[in-house]
DRENGUTI-659639 format. One record per residue (C-alpha): x, y, z; residue in one letter; chain. Coordinates in pm, 1 decimal. Each point is the difference from the previous one (the first is absolute). Layout:
! residues N
(node (X Y Z) "a" "A");
...
This chain:
! residues 452
(node (5723.1 14958.1 -12121.0) "m" "A");
(node (-111.7 335.9 -139.4) "l" "A");
(node (33.3 32.1 -378.0) "n" "A");
(node (-71.5 258.3 -267.1) "n" "A");
(node (-280.4 -191.4 -172.6) "d" "A");
(node (-319.8 186.3 -68.1) "t" "A");
(node (-283.0 -209.6 139.6) "i" "A");
(node (-368.9 4.5 -94.0) "i" "A");
(node (-318.3 -145.1 148.5) "a" "A");
(node (-371.5 57.5 36.6) "l" "A");
(node (-58.8 163.6 339.5) "s" "A");
(node (-378.4 -16.1 5.9) "t" "A");
(node (-180.0 -332.0 57.0) "p" "A");
(node (-24.2 -222.6 -309.5) "p" "A");
(node (-336.7 -14.9 -171.9) "g" "A");
(node (-212.2 240.8 -199.3) "s" "A");
(node (-68.5 337.3 159.1) "g" "A");
(node (-34.3 369.0 -74.4) "a" "A");
(node (376.4 56.3 -1.5) "i" "A");
(node (322.0 -194.1 40.1) "g" "A");
(node (323.0 148.2 132.5) "v" "A");
(node (327.1 -129.2 -144.7) "i" "A");
(node (314.0 88.3 193.7) "r" "A");
(node (360.6 23.3 -121.9) "l" "A");
(node (311.6 68.5 206.7) "s" "A");
(node (364.9 26.2 -99.6) "g" "A");
(node (249.4 230.3 -163.5) "a" "A");
(node (-168.6 -31.5 -341.5) "n" "A");
(node (-364.0 3.4 114.3) "a" "A");
(node (-73.8 343.4 -145.4) "i" "A");
(node (207.9 -56.5 -316.0) "t" "A");
(node (-174.2 -329.6 -81.8) "l" "A");
(node (-345.8 143.3 61.0) "t" "A");
(node (85.8 300.1 -218.4) "n" "A");
(node (67.5 -236.6 -291.0) "q" "A");
(node (-363.8 -114.6 -9.8) "v" "A");
(node (-174.4 312.9 132.8) "f" "A");
(node (-134.0 257.9 -242.4) "k" "A");
(node (-53.2 333.0 171.3) "g" "A");
(node (250.0 220.1 177.7) "k" "A");
(node (366.9 -102.7 5.0) "d" "A");
(node (8.9 -174.1 339.4) "l" "A");
(node (377.2 38.6 34.4) "e" "A");
(node (-43.2 378.0 10.1) "k" "A");
(node (-273.6 10.0 265.3) "q" "A");
(node (23.9 65.8 372.9) "d" "A");
(node (-38.2 -263.2 268.8) "t" "A");
(node (-343.0 -59.9 153.6) "h" "A");
(node (-190.5 106.6 -311.0) "t" "A");
(node (-285.6 -161.2 -196.4) "l" "A");
(node (-14.4 -23.4 -378.5) "h" "A");
(node (-284.6 -105.4 -229.2) "f" "A");
(node (81.0 -171.4 -328.9) "g" "A");
(node (-4.4 -320.4 -201.6) "l" "A");
(node (189.1 -325.4 30.9) "i" "A");
(node (88.0 -111.3 -352.7) "k" "A");
(node (156.1 -315.4 -136.6) "d" "A");
(node (139.7 139.3 -321.6) "g" "A");
(node (-299.4 152.0 -175.5) "d" "A");
(node (-253.3 -194.1 206.9) "v" "A");
(node (-166.2 184.0 288.9) "v" "A");
(node (-17.9 -231.0 301.4) "v" "A");
(node (-175.4 235.9 242.1) "d" "A");
(node (-48.4 352.0 130.3) "e" "A");
(node (186.5 29.5 331.0) "v" "A");
(node (116.3 232.5 276.4) "v" "A");
(node (368.4 -31.1 88.0) "v" "A");
(node (128.3 96.9 346.9) "s" "A");
(node (370.1 88.7 22.4) "l" "A");
(node (221.4 -39.0 305.7) "y" "A");
(node (363.5 95.7 -56.3) "i" "A");
(node (242.4 -166.6 241.4) "g" "A");
(node (73.7 35.9 282.0) "p" "A");
(node (-347.2 151.0 51.1) "k" "A");
(node (-187.0 -327.4 -40.2) "s" "A");
(node (-102.3 -303.6 205.0) "y" "A");
(node (301.7 -197.0 -121.3) "t" "A");
(node (231.3 307.7 -21.9) "k" "A");
(node (41.6 -93.5 -367.4) "e" "A");
(node (-162.1 150.3 -306.8) "n" "A");
(node (-356.6 -127.8 8.6) "a" "A");
(node (-305.3 16.6 -226.0) "v" "A");
(node (-361.2 -95.6 58.3) "e" "A");
(node (-220.9 -45.6 -306.9) "i" "A");
(node (-373.0 26.4 65.7) "s" "A");
(node (-180.6 -174.6 -285.7) "c" "A");
(node (-342.4 -150.5 -57.4) "h" "A");
(node (-48.8 -314.5 208.8) "g" "A");
(node (-29.2 -249.2 -285.5) "s" "A");
(node (219.3 -305.4 53.3) "n" "A");
(node (87.7 11.3 -368.8) "y" "A");
(node (108.9 367.2 12.0) "i" "A");
(node (202.3 -50.6 318.0) "i" "A");
(node (184.5 -299.7 -141.2) "q" "A");
(node (65.0 178.5 -330.3) "q" "A");
(node (161.4 295.5 179.0) "i" "A");
(node (209.1 -221.5 229.1) "i" "A");
(node (118.3 -217.4 -291.4) "n" "A");
(node (79.2 310.9 -203.0) "l" "A");
(node (219.9 147.3 274.0) "l" "A");
(node (169.3 -335.5 60.4) "i" "A");
(node (86.6 -8.0 -370.2) "s" "A");
(node (164.5 341.8 47.6) "k" "A");
(node (223.6 -128.8 279.0) "g" "A");
(node (-201.2 -17.3 323.2) "a" "A");
(node (-11.9 -317.1 207.9) "r" "A");
(node (-300.8 -153.7 176.3) "a" "A");
(node (26.3 78.8 371.0) "a" "A");
(node (19.6 -275.0 260.0) "k" "A");
(node (-237.5 -6.6 299.3) "p" "A");
(node (80.3 287.6 234.6) "g" "A");
(node (284.5 129.5 -216.8) "e" "A");
(node (-110.8 364.0 9.8) "f" "A");
(node (-4.1 -3.0 381.1) "t" "A");
(node (327.1 -195.5 6.4) "l" "A");
(node (159.6 280.8 -201.1) "r" "A");
(node (-151.1 255.1 237.9) "a" "A");
(node (164.9 -189.4 289.8) "f" "A");
(node (337.0 -43.2 -172.9) "l" "A");
(node (2.3 369.2 -95.3) "n" "A");
(node (-78.9 112.4 354.5) "g" "A");
(node (-360.1 117.7 -35.9) "t" "A");
(node (-118.3 -254.4 257.3) "l" "A");
(node (166.2 -226.4 251.1) "d" "A");
(node (-89.0 -369.8 -2.7) "l" "A");
(node (-270.6 12.0 267.4) "s" "A");
(node (-164.6 291.4 -182.0) "q" "A");
(node (16.7 -191.7 -328.7) "a" "A");
(node (-171.3 -298.8 162.6) "e" "A");
(node (-267.7 236.3 131.6) "a" "A");
(node (-77.2 94.7 -362.2) "v" "A");
(node (-114.5 -357.9 -61.1) "a" "A");
(node (-201.5 7.1 322.9) "d" "A");
(node (-163.9 326.0 -106.7) "l" "A");
(node (-104.1 -149.4 -334.7) "i" "A");
(node (-142.4 -305.5 178.6) "a" "A");
(node (-175.6 197.7 276.5) "s" "A");
(node (-373.3 -65.2 5.9) "d" "A");
(node (-105.9 181.9 316.1) "s" "A");
(node (44.8 339.3 163.0) "k" "A");
(node (227.8 -142.5 269.4) "a" "A");
(node (230.3 -194.3 -236.1) "s" "A");
(node (18.7 306.5 -226.9) "h" "A");
(node (100.9 228.1 289.8) "e" "A");
(node (266.9 -241.7 124.6) "v" "A");
(node (149.1 -39.3 -349.1) "a" "A");
(node (-1.3 377.9 -55.3) "m" "A");
(node (172.3 58.3 333.5) "q" "A");
(node (273.8 -247.4 -89.4) "q" "A");
(node (38.3 117.9 -358.9) "m" "A");
(node (49.3 357.1 123.1) "r" "A");
(node (284.6 -114.8 222.2) "g" "A");
(node (-153.5 -44.5 345.5) "g" "A");
(node (160.0 -339.8 62.5) "f" "A");
(node (322.4 97.7 -176.6) "s" "A");
(node (43.6 313.0 212.8) "n" "A");
(node (-29.2 -199.9 322.5) "e" "A");
(node (264.8 -245.0 -118.6) "l" "A");
(node (223.2 279.7 -129.6) "k" "A");
(node (14.0 158.0 345.2) "g" "A");
(node (91.2 -332.9 161.9) "l" "A");
(node (272.7 -71.7 -255.3) "r" "A");
(node (159.3 344.0 34.0) "e" "A");
(node (36.5 -41.2 375.8) "q" "A");
(node (144.8 -348.3 -35.5) "l" "A");
(node (239.1 112.1 -273.2) "i" "A");
(node (135.4 269.8 232.2) "h" "A");
(node (85.9 -254.9 270.2) "f" "A");
(node (136.4 -245.7 -255.2) "a" "A");
(node (238.6 268.7 -129.1) "s" "A");
(node (111.3 81.6 355.5) "m" "A");
(node (75.2 -367.5 68.9) "i" "A");
(node (186.9 -27.4 -332.2) "e" "A");
(node (206.7 297.5 114.3) "l" "A");
(node (84.6 -185.4 320.2) "e" "A");
(node (137.5 -284.4 -210.2) "l" "A");
(node (241.2 243.1 -167.0) "d" "A");
(node (133.9 91.4 343.5) "f" "A");
(node (-12.6 -348.4 150.7) "a" "A");
(node (352.7 18.1 138.5) "e" "A");
(node (-79.7 316.6 195.0) "e" "A");
(node (-308.0 -153.2 173.6) "d" "A");
(node (-231.2 298.2 -59.3) "v" "A");
(node (-381.9 -3.3 -6.2) "e" "A");
(node (-177.8 232.6 -241.7) "f" "A");
(node (-343.7 -165.9 23.0) "a" "A");
(node (-146.7 40.3 347.3) "n" "A");
(node (-133.3 -344.9 92.1) "r" "A");
(node (-283.7 128.1 218.6) "e" "A");
(node (-118.6 233.2 -273.8) "q" "A");
(node (17.2 -290.7 -244.0) "l" "A");
(node (-202.8 -217.6 237.9) "r" "A");
(node (-261.7 274.8 39.1) "d" "A");
(node (-22.4 47.9 -378.6) "l" "A");
(node (-44.4 -372.1 -69.3) "i" "A");
(node (-268.0 -34.7 266.3) "q" "A");
(node (-190.0 291.6 -157.1) "r" "A");
(node (38.8 -151.9 -346.4) "i" "A");
(node (-119.7 -337.4 127.1) "q" "A");
(node (-322.1 161.6 125.0) "k" "A");
(node (-60.4 150.7 -344.7) "v" "A");
(node (76.7 -332.0 -169.4) "l" "A");
(node (-237.5 -184.8 231.1) "q" "A");
(node (-277.0 250.1 -74.4) "r" "A");
(node (55.1 -39.4 -375.0) "l" "A");
(node (5.6 -380.5 21.1) "i" "A");
(node (-314.1 -0.4 211.9) "h" "A");
(node (-172.0 231.1 -250.6) "s" "A");
(node (23.6 -272.0 -267.8) "f" "A");
(node (-295.9 -184.2 149.1) "e" "A");
(node (-219.2 304.7 -62.5) "v" "A");
(node (174.8 108.9 -319.5) "g" "A");
(node (-34.4 -339.8 -163.5) "n" "A");
(node (-369.8 -10.4 86.0) "v" "A");
(node (-56.9 344.7 -150.7) "l" "A");
(node (188.5 -100.9 -312.8) "k" "A");
(node (-152.9 -344.2 -58.9) "n" "A");
(node (-330.6 13.3 186.2) "g" "A");
(node (-128.2 -185.5 306.1) "v" "A");
(node (-101.6 -362.3 -65.6) "p" "A");
(node (-317.0 -67.5 204.1) "v" "A");
(node (-162.0 -343.9 14.0) "v" "A");
(node (-374.7 -25.1 66.3) "i" "A");
(node (-37.8 -331.8 182.0) "a" "A");
(node (-261.9 -193.3 192.6) "g" "A");
(node (-235.5 -295.8 -25.1) "k" "A");
(node (-210.3 -54.8 -313.6) "p" "A");
(node (-300.7 224.3 -55.2) "n" "A");
(node (80.1 266.3 260.8) "v" "A");
(node (1.9 277.0 -261.8) "g" "A");
(node (364.3 24.0 -108.7) "k" "A");
(node (-81.0 47.4 -368.1) "s" "A");
(node (-276.5 247.3 86.4) "t" "A");
(node (252.8 199.3 203.7) "l" "A");
(node (247.8 1.4 -289.6) "l" "A");
(node (-271.9 129.3 -231.7) "n" "A");
(node (-99.7 265.5 254.4) "a" "A");
(node (358.9 121.1 40.9) "l" "A");
(node (57.6 10.8 -376.2) "l" "A");
(node (-348.7 139.9 -64.4) "n" "A");
(node (-52.1 -249.4 -282.1) "e" "A");
(node (-108.9 -360.3 -51.4) "e" "A");
(node (350.8 -144.8 -11.4) "r" "A");
(node (-70.8 -332.6 172.6) "a" "A");
(node (-291.1 -241.3 -48.2) "i" "A");
(node (-237.5 8.8 296.9) "v" "A");
(node (-220.4 -297.7 78.6) "s" "A");
(node (-182.0 -158.0 293.8) "d" "A");
(node (169.6 -327.6 -92.5) "i" "A");
(node (297.6 -66.3 228.6) "a" "A");
(node (332.3 -43.9 -178.0) "g" "A");
(node (-78.1 221.9 -301.7) "t" "A");
(node (346.5 158.9 11.1) "t" "A");
(node (248.5 -277.3 -78.1) "r" "A");
(node (305.5 207.0 -85.0) "d" "A");
(node (139.8 335.3 107.2) "t" "A");
(node (-134.7 315.8 -164.8) "i" "A");
(node (215.9 312.8 16.3) "e" "A");
(node (-62.9 368.5 -62.0) "d" "A");
(node (111.8 328.9 150.0) "e" "A");
(node (-132.0 333.4 116.8) "i" "A");
(node (163.8 317.3 126.1) "t" "A");
(node (-86.5 125.3 348.9) "i" "A");
(node (137.4 342.7 94.8) "n" "A");
(node (270.6 -32.9 -265.5) "g" "A");
(node (106.0 -352.0 108.7) "v" "A");
(node (-57.0 -303.0 -224.7) "v" "A");
(node (-155.2 -305.5 163.6) "f" "A");
(node (4.2 -326.0 -196.2) "r" "A");
(node (-297.8 -203.3 120.3) "f" "A");
(node (-1.4 -376.6 -43.9) "i" "A");
(node (-331.7 -181.8 34.0) "d" "A");
(node (65.8 -360.1 98.0) "t" "A");
(node (-186.5 -329.1 2.1) "a" "A");
(node (-191.8 -65.7 322.2) "g" "A");
(node (210.3 -185.8 255.9) "i" "A");
(node (-156.3 -332.6 92.5) "r" "A");
(node (60.5 -372.1 -29.6) "e" "A");
(node (-136.0 -128.4 -330.7) "t" "A");
(node (1.5 -318.0 -206.9) "a" "A");
(node (-17.5 201.7 -322.3) "d" "A");
(node (348.5 -22.0 -154.1) "v" "A");
(node (-23.0 336.0 -180.4) "i" "A");
(node (-139.3 183.7 303.5) "e" "A");
(node (270.6 -159.3 216.5) "a" "A");
(node (266.4 147.6 -226.6) "k" "A");
(node (-171.7 339.4 35.7) "g" "A");
(node (8.9 -31.7 380.2) "v" "A");
(node (370.8 -86.8 -13.6) "a" "A");
(node (65.1 309.0 -209.7) "r" "A");
(node (-197.7 209.2 248.1) "s" "A");
(node (221.5 -114.8 286.3) "l" "A");
(node (313.1 71.3 -206.3) "e" "A");
(node (-123.2 350.5 -89.9) "k" "A");
(node (-62.5 70.2 369.0) "m" "A");
(node (366.8 -72.9 71.2) "k" "A");
(node (112.0 239.1 -275.6) "q" "A");
(node (-237.2 286.3 85.4) "a" "A");
(node (92.1 321.5 175.6) "k" "A");
(node (-343.2 1.5 163.6) "l" "A");
(node (-294.7 -238.6 36.7) "i" "A");
(node (-365.3 98.0 7.1) "i" "A");
(node (-160.4 -291.6 181.0) "y" "A");
(node (-379.2 -14.3 -38.9) "m" "A");
(node (-263.1 -185.7 195.6) "v" "A");
(node (-375.5 -8.9 -45.7) "d" "A");
(node (-207.8 185.5 261.1) "a" "A");
(node (-194.1 -316.6 78.0) "q" "A");
(node (307.7 -216.6 62.0) "e" "A");
(node (4.8 -171.1 339.0) "e" "A");
(node (212.0 196.4 246.6) "q" "A");
(node (200.3 -304.2 109.4) "a" "A");
(node (95.4 -69.1 -362.6) "t" "A");
(node (99.0 364.1 -48.0) "v" "A");
(node (227.3 -9.9 306.4) "l" "A");
(node (171.3 -312.6 -138.3) "t" "A");
(node (60.6 178.1 -333.4) "q" "A");
(node (145.4 303.7 182.1) "l" "A");
(node (234.4 -224.0 200.1) "q" "A");
(node (126.1 -162.0 -322.0) "d" "A");
(node (36.6 342.5 -162.5) "l" "A");
(node (205.6 134.5 289.9) "a" "A");
(node (255.9 -280.0 -47.0) "k" "A");
(node (108.9 121.2 -344.1) "q" "A");
(node (243.2 296.4 -28.7) "p" "A");
(node (-188.9 212.5 -255.0) "t" "A");
(node (-201.7 296.9 138.0) "p" "A");
(node (-374.3 -35.6 -47.1) "y" "A");
(node (-331.6 183.0 18.6) "l" "A");
(node (-291.8 -193.2 145.4) "f" "A");
(node (-317.4 78.4 -197.7) "i" "A");
(node (-357.0 -102.5 76.2) "v" "A");
(node (-225.7 9.4 -305.1) "n" "A");
(node (-380.8 45.4 -3.7) "k" "A");
(node (23.5 211.5 315.5) "a" "A");
(node (-361.3 110.9 -41.7) "e" "A");
(node (-103.3 -347.0 123.5) "l" "A");
(node (177.6 33.1 334.6) "l" "A");
(node (-186.2 52.6 325.1) "n" "A");
(node (138.9 209.9 285.2) "t" "A");
(node (175.6 -288.0 176.5) "n" "A");
(node (158.4 -122.0 -322.3) "q" "A");
(node (127.2 350.3 -81.8) "k" "A");
(node (155.6 24.9 346.5) "a" "A");
(node (172.5 -337.6 -45.8) "f" "A");
(node (154.4 94.4 -333.6) "y" "A");
(node (104.0 348.6 111.1) "e" "A");
(node (172.2 -150.6 306.7) "e" "A");
(node (201.3 -217.0 -242.3) "n" "A");
(node (108.0 297.6 -213.1) "g" "A");
(node (-229.8 -65.0 -295.3) "a" "A");
(node (-101.5 251.6 -265.1) "l" "A");
(node (-371.8 -30.7 -73.5) "l" "A");
(node (-96.3 38.8 -365.3) "i" "A");
(node (-257.8 -91.7 -257.8) "s" "A");
(node (182.1 -74.7 -323.4) "a" "A");
(node (-317.3 -34.5 -207.2) "k" "A");
(node (-137.2 337.0 116.4) "a" "A");
(node (351.7 153.9 -7.6) "k" "A");
(node (-36.8 109.1 362.6) "v" "A");
(node (322.1 53.1 195.1) "g" "A");
(node (228.8 28.0 -304.4) "m" "A");
(node (137.6 337.8 113.9) "d" "A");
(node (84.4 -141.2 344.2) "v" "A");
(node (164.0 -302.9 -161.2) "l" "A");
(node (211.5 217.7 -231.5) "e" "A");
(node (127.2 206.4 293.7) "k" "A");
(node (74.2 -320.1 193.5) "a" "A");
(node (201.8 -130.8 -296.5) "l" "A");
(node (218.9 312.4 -2.4) "l" "A");
(node (42.2 -10.9 377.7) "d" "A");
(node (89.9 -368.2 1.0) "k" "A");
(node (289.6 44.7 -244.3) "v" "A");
(node (108.3 327.7 167.3) "n" "A");
(node (-71.6 213.1 -306.0) "l" "A");
(node (-265.3 236.1 139.3) "s" "A");
(node (241.4 282.8 65.5) "h" "A");
(node (293.2 -88.3 -223.7) "i" "A");
(node (212.8 296.0 -105.1) "n" "A");
(node (114.4 -60.0 -356.1) "t" "A");
(node (222.1 308.6 14.5) "s" "A");
(node (231.5 -194.2 231.3) "e" "A");
(node (269.8 -221.0 -147.0) "t" "A");
(node (-142.6 -347.4 -52.1) "l" "A");
(node (206.9 -285.3 -141.1) "v" "A");
(node (-191.0 -196.5 -265.6) "t" "A");
(node (277.3 -198.7 -169.0) "n" "A");
(node (127.1 -333.9 133.6) "i" "A");
(node (343.8 72.5 -148.4) "r" "A");
(node (24.3 313.6 211.4) "h" "A");
(node (-105.8 -184.1 315.3) "v" "A");
(node (268.1 -264.8 -48.1) "e" "A");
(node (266.1 267.2 -52.9) "a" "A");
(node (-114.6 186.8 312.9) "l" "A");
(node (21.7 -320.7 204.0) "k" "A");
(node (351.8 -64.7 -132.2) "q" "A");
(node (92.8 357.1 96.1) "t" "A");
(node (-136.5 -65.5 347.8) "q" "A");
(node (213.7 -313.4 36.8) "n" "A");
(node (314.5 183.3 -109.4) "s" "A");
(node (-63.1 284.2 245.9) "l" "A");
(node (-62.0 -253.4 278.8) "n" "A");
(node (348.4 -131.1 -72.4) "n" "A");
(node (136.9 353.3 31.7) "v" "A");
(node (-167.7 39.8 341.4) "l" "A");
(node (143.2 -330.0 119.4) "q" "A");
(node (347.9 86.4 -125.0) "n" "A");
(node (-0.5 341.6 168.1) "i" "A");
(node (-12.6 -183.9 332.8) "d" "A");
(node (273.5 -245.6 -100.2) "n" "A");
(node (370.3 78.2 -18.0) "p" "A");
(node (37.2 -35.0 -375.7) "i" "A");
(node (184.1 206.2 -254.8) "t" "A");
(node (-161.5 285.3 -193.5) "s" "A");
(node (11.9 -187.1 -330.0) "d" "A");
(node (-270.4 -243.8 120.6) "f" "A");
(node (-225.5 291.9 95.6) "l" "A");
(node (62.7 158.6 -338.9) "a" "A");
(node (-83.9 -328.0 -173.6) "m" "A");
(node (-339.8 -32.2 174.2) "d" "A");
(node (-90.8 364.7 -66.4) "i" "A");
(node (92.6 -44.5 -366.8) "k" "A");
(node (-222.3 -307.3 -12.1) "q" "A");
(node (-292.5 201.3 140.0) "a" "A");
(node (65.7 274.0 -255.5) "l" "A");
(node (6.2 -263.0 -273.4) "h" "A");
(node (-348.2 -128.5 88.4) "y" "A");
(node (-144.9 351.7 25.6) "l" "A");
(node (159.3 73.5 -338.1) "g" "A");
(node (-175.1 -302.0 -153.7) "e" "A");
(node (-335.2 164.4 72.0) "i" "A");
(node (73.0 334.2 -164.0) "t" "A");
(node (224.9 -139.6 -273.8) "g" "A");
(node (327.2 142.2 129.7) "t" "A");
(node (106.0 -365.5 -6.6) "v" "A");
(node (-137.3 -202.0 -292.1) "t" "A");
(node (66.5 -300.1 -218.5) "t" "A");
(node (-114.9 -69.3 -353.0) "g" "A");
(node (-210.6 -295.0 119.5) "d" "A");
(node (-175.1 216.1 260.9) "l" "A");
(node (-89.8 268.5 -253.4) "l" "A");
(node (-119.3 -255.5 -253.4) "e" "A");
(node (-219.2 -167.9 261.2) "n" "A");
(node (-158.5 333.4 97.0) "i" "A");
(node (-53.8 165.1 -336.5) "f" "A");
(node (-117.3 -303.0 -198.1) "t" "A");
(node (-309.4 5.3 225.0) "k" "A");
(node (-96.2 341.8 -140.2) "f" "A");
(node (-237.4 39.7 -290.7) "c" "A");
(node (151.1 75.8 -340.1) "i" "A");
(node (-3.8 372.7 -70.8) "g" "A");
(node (76.0 108.5 357.4) "k" "A");
């Protein structure tokens, strides 16, 4: 798959800006750049040096630039690499890229720089995928998780598991060479103990996906309740801006409105929904249907009632809410209107008392949100799985090791044990890239942005 082409792409976001950074990688990256650069002879300079000069197309000056040199293998891709920092004009950037393509470079495909880094051994596959997660991270927590994975936290855990399994697999293979002599090189009890320890690690990693996926993609939270209880006012209070239209007229919100905020480094995606009630209005009815659908998809529901709602009606709503599987927070709005008995009733039923309009109780609500999704004390330095592909491979590894445990207790030949251990090693290898296919790599790296 790896070739000797020199690839080129814009690595900074497209659009006008102060500067643009154009990246080249390949055996001829420095040579090609040297053909259009007027300044020092780049082919005679040291690695990791910066050089000011001009990019010229014949006698025409295209731009003043700074060229960064990285001589392989001391580069991200382990190939010769160049980064050209030019002025951020779209015209200038395209002129430089077209000029270098005319000299022999090729436009890079999405993720091709990181693909080369993987193929050349700079990163394993899970680390390469973490590069994309790092670029997409939009909160402190998702950034920390991506950094931990990119620096090899997840890979190191898997490496230790694989090394232990490989040892036993080699011992069992040795038994096969001496099958006629009926010798046992791999102690079955030690193998059982190892697999049970590995299974505990696998289960922890699989379980961590629930948290890891939330940190990576954000927590979808639906704000639900009857019309006119203050759902849109609450959304505006949480976002600290007038995002949703607020009106005393019931049924103002007829479709879902979404926006997000970050609480203690965790992204919450709030969805304001149409008030849930029976209605003859066709459009409002569709909004109610969407509200109910969003509640099914949410990670958490904020269910609001008005402080002056009849207690019997509130209890009926709570009973209906308890029947659905999604966790929820019970919120009473306009709490300043409650008398002592009403406060006692709501507190007995686990309600949070707030005033969305006055923004009272927002700090308590934010803490409750973190507590409800078990993210108050999350340790992002621990290994957290954030990729569905990794989870599936870990589950397949688990199944293969379960087969090994079952076969240890059955009178079967060593070659069946070896086969199941090899299968487990195969699935672990799919995560780190020890085992890959062209289709797998294409599926992963085409999701990257061009220039990375």
